HTML snippet that shows the backbone in 3Dmol.js (N, CA, C, O; Angstrom):
<script src="https://3Dmol.org/build/3Dmol-min.js"></script>
<div id="view" style="width:600px;height:400px;position:relative"></div>
<script>
const pdb = `
ATOM      1  N   UNK A   1     109.208 119.720 113.379  1.00  0.00           N
ATOM      2  CA  UNK A   1     109.593 118.469 113.986  1.00  0.00           C
ATOM      3  C   UNK A   1     109.396 118.519 115.507  1.00  0.00           C
ATOM      4  O   UNK A   1     109.077 117.515 116.143  1.00  0.00           O
ATOM      5  N   UNK A   2     109.594 119.710 116.066  1.00  0.00           N
ATOM      6  CA  UNK A   2     109.451 119.861 117.509  1.00  0.00           C
ATOM      7  C   UNK A   2     108.032 119.514 117.969  1.00  0.00           C
ATOM      8  O   UNK A   2     107.850 118.874 119.004  1.00  0.00           O
ATOM      9  N   UNK A   3     107.024 119.942 117.187  1.00  0.00           N
ATOM     10  CA  UNK A   3     105.641 119.659 117.554  1.00  0.00           C
ATOM     11  C   UNK A   3     105.354 118.163 117.532  1.00  0.00           C
ATOM     12  O   UNK A   3     104.613 117.656 118.374  1.00  0.00           O
ATOM     13  N   UNK A   4     105.938 117.461 116.572  1.00  0.00           N
ATOM     14  CA  UNK A   4     105.734 116.019 116.497  1.00  0.00           C
ATOM     15  C   UNK A   4     106.353 115.329 117.714  1.00  0.00           C
ATOM     16  O   UNK A   4     105.769 114.401 118.274  1.00  0.00           O
ATOM     17  N   UNK A   5     107.522 115.783 118.112  1.00  0.00           N
ATOM     18  CA  UNK A   5     108.170 115.198 119.290  1.00  0.00           C
ATOM     19  C   UNK A   5     107.386 115.498 120.566  1.00  0.00           C
ATOM     20  O   UNK A   5     107.264 114.642 121.443  1.00  0.00           O
ATOM     21  N   UNK A   6     106.856 116.720 120.665  1.00  0.00           N
ATOM     22  CA  UNK A   6     106.027 117.056 121.821  1.00  0.00           C
ATOM     23  C   UNK A   6     104.760 116.211 121.850  1.00  0.00           C
ATOM     24  O   UNK A   6     104.332 115.763 122.913  1.00  0.00           O
ATOM     25  N   UNK A   7     104.168 115.996 120.695  1.00  0.00           N
ATOM     26  CA  UNK A   7     102.972 115.168 120.608  1.00  0.00           C
ATOM     27  C   UNK A   7     103.281 113.730 121.001  1.00  0.00           C
ATOM     28  O   UNK A   7     102.522 113.111 121.747  1.00  0.00           O
ATOM     29  N   UNK A   8     104.380 113.205 120.508  1.00  0.00           N
ATOM     30  CA  UNK A   8     104.790 111.853 120.882  1.00  0.00           C
ATOM     31  C   UNK A   8     105.049 111.764 122.382  1.00  0.00           C
ATOM     32  O   UNK A   8     104.637 110.801 123.030  1.00  0.00           O
ATOM     33  N   UNK A   9     105.728 112.762 122.932  1.00  0.00           N
ATOM     34  CA  UNK A   9     106.000 112.778 124.375  1.00  0.00           C
ATOM     35  C   UNK A   9     104.726 112.826 125.197  1.00  0.00           C
ATOM     36  O   UNK A   9     104.616 112.131 126.208  1.00  0.00           O
ATOM     37  N   UNK A  10     103.770 113.628 124.782  1.00  0.00           N
ATOM     38  CA  UNK A  10     102.490 113.708 125.499  1.00  0.00           C
ATOM     39  C   UNK A  10     101.770 112.370 125.435  1.00  0.00           C
ATOM     40  O   UNK A  10     101.206 111.923 126.434  1.00  0.00           O
ATOM     41  N   UNK A  11     101.783 111.726 124.275  1.00  0.00           N
ATOM     42  CA  UNK A  11     101.156 110.419 124.140  1.00  0.00           C
ATOM     43  C   UNK A  11     101.817 109.371 125.010  1.00  0.00           C
ATOM     44  O   UNK A  11     101.144 108.549 125.631  1.00  0.00           O
ATOM     45  N   UNK A  12     103.138 109.405 125.051  1.00  0.00           N
ATOM     46  CA  UNK A  12     103.857 108.465 125.912  1.00  0.00           C
ATOM     47  C   UNK A  12     103.545 108.701 127.378  1.00  0.00           C
ATOM     48  O   UNK A  12     103.378 107.748 128.139  1.00  0.00           O
ATOM     49  N   UNK A  13     103.464 109.967 127.784  1.00  0.00           N
ATOM     50  CA  UNK A  13     103.143 110.297 129.167  1.00  0.00           C
ATOM     51  C   UNK A  13     101.762 109.780 129.547  1.00  0.00           C
ATOM     52  O   UNK A  13     101.588 109.199 130.618  1.00  0.00           O
ATOM     53  N   UNK A  14     100.786 109.986 128.678  1.00  0.00           N
ATOM     54  CA  UNK A  14      99.435 109.494 128.947  1.00  0.00           C
ATOM     55  C   UNK A  14      99.439 107.970 129.015  1.00  0.00           C
ATOM     56  O   UNK A  14      98.763 107.387 129.863  1.00  0.00           O
ATOM     57  N   UNK A  15     100.194 107.324 128.131  1.00  0.00           N
ATOM     58  CA  UNK A  15     100.294 105.870 128.166  1.00  0.00           C
ATOM     59  C   UNK A  15     100.884 105.365 129.473  1.00  0.00           C
ATOM     60  O   UNK A  15     100.416 104.367 130.020  1.00  0.00           O
ATOM     61  N   UNK A  16     101.904 106.044 129.976  1.00  0.00           N
ATOM     62  CA  UNK A  16     102.510 105.661 131.259  1.00  0.00           C
ATOM     63  C   UNK A  16     101.508 105.845 132.396  1.00  0.00           C
ATOM     64  O   UNK A  16     101.397 104.990 133.274  1.00  0.00           O
ATOM     65  N   UNK A  17     100.780 106.958 132.380  1.00  0.00           N
ATOM     66  CA  UNK A  17      99.768 107.199 133.425  1.00  0.00           C
ATOM     67  C   UNK A  17      98.696 106.118 133.382  1.00  0.00           C
ATOM     68  O   UNK A  17      98.295 105.602 134.426  1.00  0.00           O
ATOM     69  N   UNK A  18      98.226 105.770 132.184  1.00  0.00           N
ATOM     70  CA  UNK A  18      97.236 104.692 132.056  1.00  0.00           C
ATOM     71  C   UNK A  18      97.787 103.396 132.630  1.00  0.00           C
ATOM     72  O   UNK A  18      97.081 102.676 133.336  1.00  0.00           O
ATOM     73  N   UNK A  19      99.038 103.100 132.331  1.00  0.00           N
ATOM     74  CA  UNK A  19      99.646 101.864 132.812  1.00  0.00           C
ATOM     75  C   UNK A  19      99.776 101.872 134.337  1.00  0.00           C
ATOM     76  O   UNK A  19      99.514 100.859 134.986  1.00  0.00           O
ATOM     77  N   UNK A  20     100.176 103.000 134.905  1.00  0.00           N
ATOM     78  CA  UNK A  20     100.310 103.097 136.360  1.00  0.00           C
ATOM     79  C   UNK A  20      98.965 102.950 137.065  1.00  0.00           C
ATOM     80  O   UNK A  20      98.894 102.447 138.186  1.00  0.00           O
ATOM     81  N   UNK A  21      97.904 103.390 136.400  1.00  0.00           N
ATOM     82  CA  UNK A  21      96.557 103.285 136.970  1.00  0.00           C
ATOM     83  C   UNK A  21      95.903 101.934 136.641  1.00  0.00           C
ATOM     84  O   UNK A  21      94.768 101.674 137.041  1.00  0.00           O
ATOM     85  N   UNK A  22      96.623 101.089 135.916  1.00  0.00           N
ATOM     86  CA  UNK A  22      96.114  99.778 135.497  1.00  0.00           C
ATOM     87  C   UNK A  22      94.807  99.878 134.723  1.00  0.00           C
ATOM     88  O   UNK A  22      93.881  99.099 134.951  1.00  0.00           O
ATOM     89  N   UNK A  23      94.735 100.832 133.813  1.00  0.00           N
ATOM     90  CA  UNK A  23      93.570 100.960 132.940  1.00  0.00           C
ATOM     91  C   UNK A  23      94.031 100.862 131.497  1.00  0.00           C
ATOM     92  O   UNK A  23      95.181 101.156 131.173  1.00  0.00           O
ATOM     93  N   UNK A  24      93.139 100.456 130.666  1.00  0.00           N
ATOM     94  CA  UNK A  24      93.428 100.406 129.235  1.00  0.00           C
ATOM     95  C   UNK A  24      92.965 101.710 128.599  1.00  0.00           C
ATOM     96  O   UNK A  24      92.187 102.462 129.185  1.00  0.00           O
ATOM     97  N   UNK A  25      93.447 101.959 127.409  1.00  0.00           N
ATOM     98  CA  UNK A  25      93.021 103.135 126.672  1.00  0.00           C
ATOM     99  C   UNK A  25      91.495 103.149 126.604  1.00  0.00           C
ATOM    100  O   UNK A  25      90.886 102.111 126.345  1.00  0.00           O
ATOM    101  N   UNK A  26      90.868 104.301 126.830  1.00  0.00           N
ATOM    102  CA  UNK A  26      89.409 104.339 126.925  1.00  0.00           C
ATOM    103  C   UNK A  26      88.667 104.086 125.622  1.00  0.00           C
ATOM    104  O   UNK A  26      87.449 103.910 125.645  1.00  0.00           O
ATOM    105  N   UNK A  27      89.350 104.062 124.503  1.00  0.00           N
ATOM    106  CA  UNK A  27      88.635 103.894 123.241  1.00  0.00           C
ATOM    107  C   UNK A  27      89.526 103.182 122.225  1.00  0.00           C
ATOM    108  O   UNK A  27      90.749 103.322 122.258  1.00  0.00           O
ATOM    109  N   UNK A  28      88.913 102.426 121.331  1.00  0.00           N
ATOM    110  CA  UNK A  28      89.694 101.847 120.230  1.00  0.00           C
ATOM    111  C   UNK A  28      90.304 102.959 119.380  1.00  0.00           C
ATOM    112  O   UNK A  28      89.752 104.058 119.321  1.00  0.00           O
ATOM    113  N   UNK A  29      91.423 102.695 118.727  1.00  0.00           N
ATOM    114  CA  UNK A  29      92.123 103.743 117.980  1.00  0.00           C
ATOM    115  C   UNK A  29      91.263 104.489 116.962  1.00  0.00           C
ATOM    116  O   UNK A  29      91.368 105.712 116.871  1.00  0.00           O
ATOM    117  N   UNK A  30      90.426 103.810 116.201  1.00  0.00           N
ATOM    118  CA  UNK A  30      89.626 104.511 115.184  1.00  0.00           C
ATOM    119  C   UNK A  30      88.660 105.482 115.857  1.00  0.00           C
ATOM    120  O   UNK A  30      88.503 106.619 115.412  1.00  0.00           O
ATOM    121  N   UNK A  31      88.026 105.038 116.912  1.00  0.00           N
ATOM    122  CA  UNK A  31      87.087 105.908 117.621  1.00  0.00           C
ATOM    123  C   UNK A  31      87.835 107.100 118.215  1.00  0.00           C
ATOM    124  O   UNK A  31      87.334 108.224 118.192  1.00  0.00           O
ATOM    125  N   UNK A  32      89.023 106.855 118.743  1.00  0.00           N
ATOM    126  CA  UNK A  32      89.812 107.941 119.324  1.00  0.00           C
ATOM    127  C   UNK A  32      90.192 108.967 118.264  1.00  0.00           C
ATOM    128  O   UNK A  32      90.139 110.171 118.516  1.00  0.00           O
ATOM    129  N   UNK A  33      90.573 108.498 117.087  1.00  0.00           N
ATOM    130  CA  UNK A  33      90.949 109.426 116.025  1.00  0.00           C
ATOM    131  C   UNK A  33      89.755 110.242 115.545  1.00  0.00           C
ATOM    132  O   UNK A  33      89.890 111.428 115.244  1.00  0.00           O
ATOM    133  N   UNK A  34      88.602 109.616 115.474  1.00  0.00           N
ATOM    134  CA  UNK A  34      87.396 110.359 115.101  1.00  0.00           C
ATOM    135  C   UNK A  34      87.099 111.416 116.165  1.00  0.00           C
ATOM    136  O   UNK A  34      86.696 112.532 115.835  1.00  0.00           O
ATOM    137  N   UNK A  35      87.294 111.073 117.436  1.00  0.00           N
ATOM    138  CA  UNK A  35      87.104 112.043 118.515  1.00  0.00           C
ATOM    139  C   UNK A  35      88.071 113.204 118.412  1.00  0.00           C
ATOM    140  O   UNK A  35      87.692 114.352 118.644  1.00  0.00           O
ATOM    141  N   UNK A  36      89.323 112.917 118.066  1.00  0.00           N
ATOM    142  CA  UNK A  36      90.303 113.988 117.893  1.00  0.00           C
ATOM    143  C   UNK A  36      89.925 114.900 116.728  1.00  0.00           C
ATOM    144  O   UNK A  36      90.087 116.118 116.803  1.00  0.00           O
ATOM    145  N   UNK A  37      89.427 114.309 115.668  1.00  0.00           N
ATOM    146  CA  UNK A  37      88.952 115.122 114.547  1.00  0.00           C
ATOM    147  C   UNK A  37      87.804 116.015 114.994  1.00  0.00           C
ATOM    148  O   UNK A  37      87.724 117.178 114.598  1.00  0.00           O
ATOM    149  N   UNK A  38      86.913 115.470 115.820  1.00  0.00           N
ATOM    150  CA  UNK A  38      85.816 116.269 116.356  1.00  0.00           C
ATOM    151  C   UNK A  38      86.314 117.435 117.186  1.00  0.00           C
ATOM    152  O   UNK A  38      85.757 118.531 117.126  1.00  0.00           O
ATOM    153  N   UNK A  39      87.363 117.202 117.961  1.00  0.00           N
ATOM    154  CA  UNK A  39      87.948 118.286 118.758  1.00  0.00           C
ATOM    155  C   UNK A  39      88.484 119.382 117.840  1.00  0.00           C
ATOM    156  O   UNK A  39      88.222 120.565 118.062  1.00  0.00           O
ATOM    157  N   UNK A  40      89.230 118.992 116.815  1.00  0.00           N
ATOM    158  CA  UNK A  40      89.793 119.986 115.891  1.00  0.00           C
ATOM    159  C   UNK A  40      88.712 120.791 115.196  1.00  0.00           C
ATOM    160  O   UNK A  40      88.807 122.014 115.091  1.00  0.00           O
ATOM    161  N   UNK A  41      87.687 120.106 114.723  1.00  0.00           N
ATOM    162  CA  UNK A  41      86.601 120.806 114.036  1.00  0.00           C
ATOM    163  C   UNK A  41      85.814 121.661 115.021  1.00  0.00           C
ATOM    164  O   UNK A  41      85.430 122.785 114.698  1.00  0.00           O
ATOM    165  N   UNK A  42      85.571 121.136 116.222  1.00  0.00           N
ATOM    166  CA  UNK A  42      84.839 121.880 117.236  1.00  0.00           C
ATOM    167  C   UNK A  42      85.549 123.149 117.670  1.00  0.00           C
ATOM    168  O   UNK A  42      84.905 124.145 117.999  1.00  0.00           O
ATOM    169  N   UNK A  43      86.886 123.115 117.671  1.00  0.00           N
ATOM    170  CA  UNK A  43      87.649 124.318 118.031  1.00  0.00           C
ATOM    171  C   UNK A  43      87.394 125.461 117.055  1.00  0.00           C
ATOM    172  O   UNK A  43      87.535 126.631 117.412  1.00  0.00           O
ATOM    173  N   UNK A  44      87.027 125.130 115.850  1.00  0.00           N
ATOM    174  CA  UNK A  44      86.788 126.164 114.845  1.00  0.00           C
ATOM    175  C   UNK A  44      85.442 126.841 115.031  1.00  0.00           C
ATOM    176  O   UNK A  44      85.181 127.875 114.416  1.00  0.00           O
ATOM    177  N   UNK A  45      84.585 126.275 115.868  1.00  0.00           N
ATOM    178  CA  UNK A  45      83.268 126.874 116.100  1.00  0.00           C
ATOM    179  C   UNK A  45      83.390 128.212 116.825  1.00  0.00           C
ATOM    180  O   UNK A  45      82.616 129.132 116.560  1.00  0.00           O
ATOM    181  N   UNK A  46      84.353 128.327 117.736  1.00  0.00           N
ATOM    182  CA  UNK A  46      84.490 129.568 118.512  1.00  0.00           C
ATOM    183  C   UNK A  46      84.847 130.750 117.617  1.00  0.00           C
ATOM    184  O   UNK A  46      84.144 131.759 117.663  1.00  0.00           O
ATOM    185  N   UNK A  47      85.914 130.678 116.794  1.00  0.00           N
ATOM    186  CA  UNK A  47      86.196 131.830 115.931  1.00  0.00           C
ATOM    187  C   UNK A  47      85.076 132.099 114.931  1.00  0.00           C
ATOM    188  O   UNK A  47      84.811 133.250 114.584  1.00  0.00           O
ATOM    189  N   UNK A  48      84.421 131.038 114.470  1.00  0.00           N
ATOM    190  CA  UNK A  48      83.322 131.203 113.528  1.00  0.00           C
ATOM    191  C   UNK A  48      82.164 131.958 114.168  1.00  0.00           C
ATOM    192  O   UNK A  48      81.628 132.891 113.571  1.00  0.00           O
ATOM    193  N   UNK A  49      81.776 131.564 115.374  1.00  0.00           N
ATOM    194  CA  UNK A  49      80.665 132.229 116.076  1.00  0.00           C
ATOM    195  C   UNK A  49      81.050 133.666 116.441  1.00  0.00           C
ATOM    196  O   UNK A  49      80.229 134.576 116.323  1.00  0.00           O
ATOM    197  N   UNK A  50      82.290 133.874 116.881  1.00  0.00           N
ATOM    198  CA  UNK A  50      82.742 135.236 117.198  1.00  0.00           C
ATOM    199  C   UNK A  50      82.640 136.131 115.973  1.00  0.00           C
ATOM    200  O   UNK A  50      82.211 137.281 116.061  1.00  0.00           O
ATOM    201  N   UNK A  51      83.038 135.589 114.834  1.00  0.00           N
ATOM    202  CA  UNK A  51      82.981 136.386 113.601  1.00  0.00           C
ATOM    203  C   UNK A  51      81.534 136.681 113.219  1.00  0.00           C
ATOM    204  O   UNK A  51      81.221 137.789 112.785  1.00  0.00           O
ATOM    205  N   UNK A  52      80.662 135.710 113.374  1.00  0.00           N
ATOM    206  CA  UNK A  52      79.254 135.934 113.060  1.00  0.00           C
ATOM    207  C   UNK A  52      78.634 136.986 113.981  1.00  0.00           C
ATOM    208  O   UNK A  52      77.887 137.851 113.524  1.00  0.00           O
ATOM    209  N   UNK A  53      78.949 136.910 115.289  1.00  0.00           N
ATOM    210  CA  UNK A  53      78.395 137.884 116.232  1.00  0.00           C
ATOM    211  C   UNK A  53      78.972 139.281 116.044  1.00  0.00           C
ATOM    212  O   UNK A  53      78.321 140.270 116.382  1.00  0.00           O
ATOM    213  N   UNK A  54      80.179 139.372 115.511  1.00  0.00           N
ATOM    214  CA  UNK A  54      80.777 140.696 115.288  1.00  0.00           C
ATOM    215  C   UNK A  54      80.189 141.378 114.059  1.00  0.00           C
ATOM    216  O   UNK A  54      80.440 142.560 113.824  1.00  0.00           O
ATOM    217  N   UNK A  55      79.415 140.645 113.281  1.00  0.00           N
ATOM    218  CA  UNK A  55      78.802 141.232 112.099  1.00  0.00           C
ATOM    219  C   UNK A  55      79.649 141.129 110.852  1.00  0.00           C
ATOM    220  O   UNK A  55      79.232 141.572 109.781  1.00  0.00           O
ATOM    221  N   UNK A  56      80.830 140.553 110.972  1.00  0.00           N
ATOM    222  CA  UNK A  56      81.691 140.377 109.803  1.00  0.00           C
ATOM    223  C   UNK A  56      81.245 139.152 109.017  1.00  0.00           C
ATOM    224  O   UNK A  56      80.804 138.165 109.606  1.00  0.00           O
ATOM    225  N   UNK A  57      81.356 139.206 107.700  1.00  0.00           N
ATOM    226  CA  UNK A  57      80.926 138.047 106.904  1.00  0.00           C
ATOM    227  C   UNK A  57      81.915 136.891 107.038  1.00  0.00           C
ATOM    228  O   UNK A  57      83.115 137.103 107.215  1.00  0.00           O
ATOM    229  N   UNK A  58      81.403 135.683 106.951  1.00  0.00           N
ATOM    230  CA  UNK A  58      82.242 134.491 106.930  1.00  0.00           C
ATOM    231  C   UNK A  58      82.403 134.102 105.471  1.00  0.00           C
ATOM    232  O   UNK A  58      81.517 133.491 104.874  1.00  0.00           O
ATOM    233  N   UNK A  59      83.543 134.462 104.912  1.00  0.00           N
ATOM    234  CA  UNK A  59      83.803 134.185 103.505  1.00  0.00           C
ATOM    235  C   UNK A  59      84.647 132.926 103.378  1.00  0.00           C
ATOM    236  O   UNK A  59      85.243 132.456 104.347  1.00  0.00           O
ATOM    237  N   UNK A  60      84.684 132.398 102.177  1.00  0.00           N
ATOM    238  CA  UNK A  60      85.493 131.211 101.920  1.00  0.00           C
ATOM    239  C   UNK A  60      86.966 131.520 102.177  1.00  0.00           C
ATOM    240  O   UNK A  60      87.684 130.695 102.743  1.00  0.00           O
ATOM    241  N   UNK A  61      87.416 132.699 101.766  1.00  0.00           N
ATOM    242  CA  UNK A  61      88.822 133.048 101.981  1.00  0.00           C
ATOM    243  C   UNK A  61      89.144 133.161 103.474  1.00  0.00           C
ATOM    244  O   UNK A  61      90.221 132.747 103.902  1.00  0.00           O
ATOM    245  N   UNK A  62      88.223 133.716 104.268  1.00  0.00           N
ATOM    246  CA  UNK A  62      88.446 133.784 105.719  1.00  0.00           C
ATOM    247  C   UNK A  62      88.515 132.380 106.294  1.00  0.00           C
ATOM    248  O   UNK A  62      89.404 132.074 107.090  1.00  0.00           O
ATOM    249  N   UNK A  63      87.580 131.522 105.895  1.00  0.00           N
ATOM    250  CA  UNK A  63      87.548 130.150 106.390  1.00  0.00           C
ATOM    251  C   UNK A  63      88.842 129.414 106.045  1.00  0.00           C
ATOM    252  O   UNK A  63      89.406 128.714 106.886  1.00  0.00           O
ATOM    253  N   UNK A  64      89.309 129.577 104.804  1.00  0.00           N
ATOM    254  CA  UNK A  64      90.537 128.899 104.390  1.00  0.00           C
ATOM    255  C   UNK A  64      91.776 129.452 105.089  1.00  0.00           C
ATOM    256  O   UNK A  64      92.739 128.716 105.305  1.00  0.00           O
ATOM    257  N   UNK A  65      91.767 130.720 105.441  1.00  0.00           N
ATOM    258  CA  UNK A  65      92.945 131.289 106.091  1.00  0.00           C
ATOM    259  C   UNK A  65      92.949 131.092 107.600  1.00  0.00           C
ATOM    260  O   UNK A  65      94.021 131.045 108.204  1.00  0.00           O
ATOM    261  N   UNK A  66      91.773 130.975 108.230  1.00  0.00           N
ATOM    262  CA  UNK A  66      91.695 130.881 109.686  1.00  0.00           C
ATOM    263  C   UNK A  66      91.404 129.481 110.215  1.00  0.00           C
ATOM    264  O   UNK A  66      91.862 129.139 111.305  1.00  0.00           O
ATOM    265  N   UNK A  67      90.665 128.672 109.485  1.00  0.00           N
ATOM    266  CA  UNK A  67      90.228 127.378 109.997  1.00  0.00           C
ATOM    267  C   UNK A  67      91.002 126.201 109.402  1.00  0.00           C
ATOM    268  O   UNK A  67      91.449 125.312 110.126  1.00  0.00           O
ATOM    269  N   UNK A  68      91.150 126.204 108.108  1.00  0.00           N
ATOM    270  CA  UNK A  68      91.778 125.061 107.436  1.00  0.00           C
ATOM    271  C   UNK A  68      93.204 124.814 107.915  1.00  0.00           C
ATOM    272  O   UNK A  68      93.546 123.660 108.176  1.00  0.00           O
ATOM    273  N   UNK A  69      94.063 125.838 108.047  1.00  0.00           N
ATOM    274  CA  UNK A  69      95.423 125.560 108.509  1.00  0.00           C
ATOM    275  C   UNK A  69      95.465 124.953 109.909  1.00  0.00           C
ATOM    276  O   UNK A  69      96.348 124.145 110.197  1.00  0.00           O
ATOM    277  N   UNK A  70      94.543 125.319 110.772  1.00  0.00           N
ATOM    278  CA  UNK A  70      94.540 124.764 112.121  1.00  0.00           C
ATOM    279  C   UNK A  70      94.141 123.295 112.114  1.00  0.00           C
ATOM    280  O   UNK A  70      94.700 122.492 112.861  1.00  0.00           O
ATOM    281  N   UNK A  71      93.189 122.950 111.283  1.00  0.00           N
ATOM    282  CA  UNK A  71      92.718 121.564 111.243  1.00  0.00           C
ATOM    283  C   UNK A  71      93.746 120.672 110.564  1.00  0.00           C
ATOM    284  O   UNK A  71      94.032 119.583 111.062  1.00  0.00           O
ATOM    285  N   UNK A  72      94.307 121.105 109.442  1.00  0.00           N
ATOM    286  CA  UNK A  72      95.205 120.260 108.684  1.00  0.00           C
ATOM    287  C   UNK A  72      96.676 120.517 108.968  1.00  0.00           C
ATOM    288  O   UNK A  72      97.512 119.655 108.697  1.00  0.00           O
ATOM    289  N   UNK A  73      97.007 121.673 109.504  1.00  0.00           N
ATOM    290  CA  UNK A  73      98.395 121.982 109.832  1.00  0.00           C
ATOM    291  C   UNK A  73      99.267 122.080 108.593  1.00  0.00           C
ATOM    292  O   UNK A  73      98.799 121.909 107.467  1.00  0.00           O
ATOM    293  N   UNK A  74     100.520 122.353 108.817  1.00  0.00           N
ATOM    294  CA  UNK A  74     101.490 122.385 107.734  1.00  0.00           C
ATOM    295  C   UNK A  74     101.994 120.970 107.527  1.00  0.00           C
ATOM    296  O   UNK A  74     102.581 120.381 108.434  1.00  0.00           O
ATOM    297  N   UNK A  75     101.772 120.424 106.350  1.00  0.00           N
ATOM    298  CA  UNK A  75     102.208 119.076 106.067  1.00  0.00           C
ATOM    299  C   UNK A  75     103.699 119.073 105.775  1.00  0.00           C
ATOM    300  O   UNK A  75     104.196 119.955 105.075  1.00  0.00           O
ATOM    301  N   UNK A  76     104.421 118.085 106.307  1.00  0.00           N
ATOM    302  CA  UNK A  76     105.871 118.045 106.078  1.00  0.00           C
ATOM    303  C   UNK A  76     106.181 117.710 104.619  1.00  0.00           C
ATOM    304  O   UNK A  76     105.439 116.983 103.959  1.00  0.00           O
ATOM    305  N   UNK A  77     107.286 118.254 104.139  1.00  0.00           N
ATOM    306  CA  UNK A  77     107.760 117.980 102.782  1.00  0.00           C
ATOM    307  C   UNK A  77     109.040 117.183 102.917  1.00  0.00           C
ATOM    308  O   UNK A  77     109.935 117.557 103.675  1.00  0.00           O
ATOM    309  N   UNK A  78     109.129 116.081 102.182  1.00  0.00           N
ATOM    310  CA  UNK A  78     110.312 115.226 102.249  1.00  0.00           C
ATOM    311  C   UNK A  78     111.561 115.943 101.767  1.00  0.00           C
ATOM    312  O   UNK A  78     111.476 116.894 100.990  1.00  0.00           O
ATOM    313  N   UNK A  79     112.725 115.487 102.229  1.00  0.00           N
ATOM    314  CA  UNK A  79     113.994 116.113 101.880  1.00  0.00           C
ATOM    315  C   UNK A  79     114.301 115.968 100.398  1.00  0.00           C
ATOM    316  O   UNK A  79     114.967 116.829  99.824  1.00  0.00           O
ATOM    317  N   UNK A  80     113.828 114.888  99.761  1.00  0.00           N
ATOM    318  CA  UNK A  80     114.121 114.678  98.359  1.00  0.00           C
ATOM    319  C   UNK A  80     113.045 115.246  97.444  1.00  0.00           C
ATOM    320  O   UNK A  80     113.054 114.994  96.239  1.00  0.00           O
ATOM    321  N   UNK A  81     112.119 116.012  98.012  1.00  0.00           N
ATOM    322  CA  UNK A  81     111.022 116.601  97.230  1.00  0.00           C
ATOM    323  C   UNK A  81     111.576 117.674  96.316  1.00  0.00           C
ATOM    324  O   UNK A  81     112.369 118.513  96.742  1.00  0.00           O
ATOM    325  N   UNK A  82     111.160 117.648  95.065  1.00  0.00           N
ATOM    326  CA  UNK A  82     111.581 118.661  94.106  1.00  0.00           C
ATOM    327  C   UNK A  82     110.797 119.939  94.363  1.00  0.00           C
ATOM    328  O   UNK A  82     109.573 119.950  94.232  1.00  0.00           O
ATOM    329  N   UNK A  83     111.476 121.001  94.723  1.00  0.00           N
ATOM    330  CA  UNK A  83     110.808 122.257  95.060  1.00  0.00           C
ATOM    331  C   UNK A  83     110.503 123.107  93.835  1.00  0.00           C
ATOM    332  O   UNK A  83     109.920 124.183  93.966  1.00  0.00           O
ATOM    333  N   UNK A  84     110.881 122.651  92.657  1.00  0.00           N
ATOM    334  CA  UNK A  84     110.601 123.424  91.443  1.00  0.00           C
ATOM    335  C   UNK A  84     109.102 123.491  91.224  1.00  0.00           C
ATOM    336  O   UNK A  84     108.422 122.465  91.214  1.00  0.00           O
ATOM    337  N   UNK A  85     108.602 124.672  91.052  1.00  0.00           N
ATOM    338  CA  UNK A  85     107.183 124.858  90.801  1.00  0.00           C
ATOM    339  C   UNK A  85     106.338 124.902  92.056  1.00  0.00           C
ATOM    340  O   UNK A  85     105.131 125.133  91.976  1.00  0.00           O
ATOM    341  N   UNK A  86     106.946 124.683  93.220  1.00  0.00           N
ATOM    342  CA  UNK A  86     106.204 124.741  94.475  1.00  0.00           C
ATOM    343  C   UNK A  86     106.404 126.119  95.070  1.00  0.00           C
ATOM    344  O   UNK A  86     107.536 126.488  95.381  1.00  0.00           O
ATOM    345  N   UNK A  87     105.337 126.899  95.240  1.00  0.00           N
ATOM    346  CA  UNK A  87     105.495 128.247  95.787  1.00  0.00           C
ATOM    347  C   UNK A  87     106.005 128.205  97.219  1.00  0.00           C
ATOM    348  O   UNK A  87     105.718 127.270  97.966  1.00  0.00           O
ATOM    349  N   UNK A  88     106.756 129.214  97.590  1.00  0.00           N
ATOM    350  CA  UNK A  88     107.265 129.328  98.950  1.00  0.00           C
ATOM    351  C   UNK A  88     106.119 129.715  99.862  1.00  0.00           C
ATOM    352  O   UNK A  88     105.652 130.853  99.827  1.00  0.00           O
ATOM    353  N   UNK A  89     105.656 128.768 100.688  1.00  0.00           N
ATOM    354  CA  UNK A  89     104.507 129.026 101.544  1.00  0.00           C
ATOM    355  C   UNK A  89     104.979 129.510 102.902  1.00  0.00           C
ATOM    356  O   UNK A  89     105.936 128.986 103.473  1.00  0.00           O
ATOM    357  N   UNK A  90     104.301 130.502 103.395  1.00  0.00           N
ATOM    358  CA  UNK A  90     104.550 130.942 104.751  1.00  0.00           C
ATOM    359  C   UNK A  90     103.386 130.485 105.596  1.00  0.00           C
ATOM    360  O   UNK A  90     102.284 130.268 105.091  1.00  0.00           O
ATOM    361  N   UNK A  91     103.630 130.341 106.874  1.00  0.00           N
ATOM    362  CA  UNK A  91     102.581 129.868 107.759  1.00  0.00           C
ATOM    363  C   UNK A  91     101.449 130.886 107.825  1.00  0.00           C
ATOM    364  O   UNK A  91     101.680 132.093 107.890  1.00  0.00           O
ATOM    365  N   UNK A  92     100.209 130.366 107.805  1.00  0.00           N
ATOM    366  CA  UNK A  92      99.057 131.260 107.872  1.00  0.00           C
ATOM    367  C   UNK A  92      98.574 131.443 109.299  1.00  0.00           C
ATOM    368  O   UNK A  92      97.613 132.168 109.554  1.00  0.00           O
ATOM    369  N   UNK A  93      99.252 130.776 110.227  1.00  0.00           N
ATOM    370  CA  UNK A  93      98.860 130.923 111.628  1.00  0.00           C
ATOM    371  C   UNK A  93      99.378 132.230 112.186  1.00  0.00           C
ATOM    372  O   UNK A  93     100.470 132.690 111.852  1.00  0.00           O
ATOM    373  N   UNK A  94      98.570 132.809 113.039  1.00  0.00           N
ATOM    374  CA  UNK A  94      99.009 134.025 113.702  1.00  0.00           C
ATOM    375  C   UNK A  94      99.734 133.649 114.976  1.00  0.00           C
ATOM    376  O   UNK A  94      99.337 132.715 115.673  1.00  0.00           O
ATOM    377  N   UNK A  95     100.793 134.373 115.280  1.00  0.00           N
ATOM    378  CA  UNK A  95     101.496 134.155 116.530  1.00  0.00           C
ATOM    379  C   UNK A  95     101.180 135.297 117.469  1.00  0.00           C
ATOM    380  O   UNK A  95     101.018 136.442 117.048  1.00  0.00           O
ATOM    381  N   UNK A  96     101.094 134.972 118.742  1.00  0.00           N
ATOM    382  CA  UNK A  96     100.804 136.045 119.691  1.00  0.00           C
ATOM    383  C   UNK A  96     101.908 136.176 120.689  1.00  0.00           C
ATOM    384  O   UNK A  96     101.842 137.030 121.573  1.00  0.00           O
TER     385      UNK A  96
END
`;
const viewer = $3Dmol.createViewer("view");
viewer.addModel(pdb, "pdb");
viewer.setStyle({}, {cartoon: {color: "spectrum"}});
viewer.zoomTo();
viewer.render();
</script>
């Protein structure tokens, strides 16, 4: 939840700055969202290229463990969600 609040706060801050500068958002919402998707996918190019240059194979399991969680993140589960049959997932992101 903290990340969502930080994201909302950052968006509000940018909106205030745009308003103070008397400019409108630089892109329509759909175009902006496509651009954000491009940023997320583009960020995965660096670890992919590093892995290729190191001589290590790029396997499907590596891709799913290193790239997919960053692009899609951990999706929230509702409070009334039945947890029966749902495996206990731990975050696949590495912390430093």
